[in-house]
N, C-alpha and C positions, 0 to 999 in steps of 0.2 A: 299272428297279428292281422286283424281284418283291415280293410281299406279305410274304415272310419277312424281308426286310431294310428294308422301308419303315417309318419311325418312326410309331407310333400316337399318338393323343391323350395328353396328359399325364395321369397318374394322380394320385390324392390324395397318394400318397407322394412323387411328383415335386414337387408343389406345396409340401408340407410341408418338403421338403429344400432348397428354393430360398431362399437368404437374401434378405431384404428390407431395404434400407438404412433406418435410422431414426435419429432423434436422441433421446437420453435425455431423459425428462421431469424437470425440476428439482423437487425437493421443495417443495411449497407453491404451485406455479404451476399454474394450470389450462389455460394455453395460450390457447385461444380461436381464433377464425377467422383471426387474424393469424399463427398458428403460432409464437408465442413460447414455445418449449418448452426453450430452452437455458439457462435461468437468468436471462435478461435481465428487467428490470422491465417489466411490461406498460405499453403506452402509454396515454394518457388514453382513457377510454371502454371499456377492456378490464378485466374483473375477474378475480379469483382465487376459488377455492372458499371461502376464509375471508374474503372481502372484498366490496366493493361494485363497481358498474360503473365507478367512477372509480379503482379500484385501491387505495382506502383500506381499512384494516382494519375488519371488520364490527362487532364489539362496541363498540370505542372510538368509531368514527365515529357510531354510532347512539345513543350516550348511555349504554349499559350501565346501571349502577346509578343514573346521574344523570337518566335519563328515557327519552324515546322518544315514539312516537305517543301522543296523548292517549287513544285508545281501547284501548291496551294490546295491540293486535294488530300483529304484524310485527316488533316490536322487543323484544329481551329486557330484562327488568328484573334485571340482574345478570350473572353470569358465564355468558353463553350463547355457544355456539359459532357458527360460520358455517354456511352452507348444508350443507356436508358434514362438519361436526364436531358432535358431541353436546355438550350442556351438562355441566359438571362442578360439581355443587353442593357447597357447603361441608359440613363435619361438622355444623354447627348446623342447616342446612337439612335434612339427612338425618335428624337426630334428631327434628326437628319432624314431618316427613312420615311417619316410622315409628311415632310415638306413637299407639297405639290403631288402627293401620292395618288390623289383621286383621279388624275389624268392617265394613270397607267393600269393595265390589267394586273400586273404584279408589281408591288412596291419594291420587291427585291427577289433575288434568286440566290440560293446557296446549296452546297452539297449535303444531301441527306435530309430525310424527313424530320428527324429529331432536332437537328439544328434549325431547320426551317420553322418547325413548330414553335420554338422558343421566341423567334422573331415575330411570327404571326400572332401569337398570343399577346406579346408586348405591344404591338402597334395596331392590332385589330384590323389588319389588311392582309391581302393575299401575298404569300411568299412562296415562290416556286421551289419545290424540293428536287433538286437535280439528282438523278440516280435513284430515286425512291428512298426506302427506309434507311439504308446504310450507304447510299451513294454508289452501289454496285450495279444497278440496273442501267441498261443502255437507253435511257430516256431522260431528257431529249438528246438527240444526236447533236453534234456541233452544228451541222447545217440547219437543223430545226431551231436551235438556240439563236444562231445568227439571223435567221429570218424574223424571229420574234423581236430581237434587238433592233434590226433595221426598220421594223414597222412601229417601233416606239412602244412596245408593250411591257418592257421590263425596265425599271428605273435603275436599280443598283444590283451589282453582284457583290455578295459578301464572301470574302475569302475564308476558306476553312470548311469544316463540315464533319462528316462522320469519322469516328475514331477507328473504324474498321477498314478504311481505305475506300477508294472510289473505283469506278469503272474506267475503261479506256476513254469512253465518251466524256465522263466527268473531268478527266485529266486534260483532254483536248480542249474542252470548254475553258477550263482554268487557264491553260497556257495561252489560248487566243485572247482571253480577256486581259491578261497581264501584258501581252504584246501590243494590244490595241488601245487600251485606256490607261489613264493615269490613276495611281492609287491615292486614297486619302485615308489616314489612320486616325480613328477617333476612339479614345479610351482603350487602346490596344487592339481594336478591331480594324482590319483593312477592308475598305470598301472601294468599289469602282463605279463611278457614275457612267452608265451605259448610254447616256444621251450626249456625251462630249468625248470626242476622239482626240 
């Protein structure tokens, strides 16, 4: 076979044009290492994006409005979404967070970026995601958070946050807020006004 008729290596076009068998992902299922992507319920020990490792629903199983971890980290206080779902606050919570919000750098702060994103989208104002995406990053530290509060840059702390747990810094911030400020509960969401001690 001469070089003119010998097949060459596949090109990117060949690769893109080659179909790959796949199974459709069912809405609401994360699959996981067992490959449960066809709509079947996950077996024990396998979670879904909106739930826990045992397959139960995130918010309801964690207590939601009725409670959660005593330090307020990792568990939402109200209508919080799962790991890949943002929180959807009620109209009353939105009204509270937007009152006089223009005078603050952050209208609120809460643990985890997904939790913060839901509030930020609802109120159209900056919400600080304590601990980054799932609350496990050491940012800000307690001292940095206290400095921001003392300078009047954060209006509210919204209790709760990421379903995957927070960092030591997130936990320290939550404990300091609860020991220093009085809680207000609106539609199952616990908030702390950081301008009044």
